[in-house]
N, C-alpha and C positions, 0 to 999 in steps of 0.2 A: 931268310925266307919269311914271307908273311903268314900268319896264323890268325884264324878267327877269335876275337874277343868279344864275348857276350856280354851285354848290359842287362843285368838280372831285372832292373827296374822297368825296362822297355820290353822284355820278352814275354810273350802271352802263352807260351808253350804251344802253340798251333802245330808244331811239328814239320812246318813247311821246310825247313833247313835240313832236317833229318832225311826227309824224302829226296831232297835235292843233292845231298852230298854223295858224290861217287865213290867214296873210299870208306863209307859207314864210320865215320869219325864222331859223330854226335850222338847224344842222348839225352833224355828228358831226364832231370834230376830234382825233385821238389818243385815241379811244374815249370822248371826253367831249362832251357837248352845248355848243355854243357859239353865242351870238347873232351870227350871221354878217352879217345884214342889219338893224342897229338902226333905220336910217332907215324901214323898212317896219313896224316893230313899233308896233302901236296900244295897247299896255298892257293888252290885255283880259284876260291872266292865265290863258287856256286851258292854256298850257304848265304852269304852277305847279300848277293844279288837278289836272292829269292826271299829273303825275310821281308815280310810286309810291315812290320812295326820298325824296320830299320835298327834292331836291336844288335846287330852283328858289325863290327867293323874290323877290316883286316889291318893287323898292326904287324910291323918286324918283331921278330923274337928277341 
């Protein structure tokens, strides 16, 4: 299953991905989005699609 991988250098901490995640898996840590609850992630890709800075890539576990 694919999971989001966040590029910290591209992430602006805008929280759009957090708002779009249907399972509440992401959190901001040190101004960067983080997959805080990977066990709840279904790999839907909503966070990656919503990210305005293209900081999230969906990659196989």
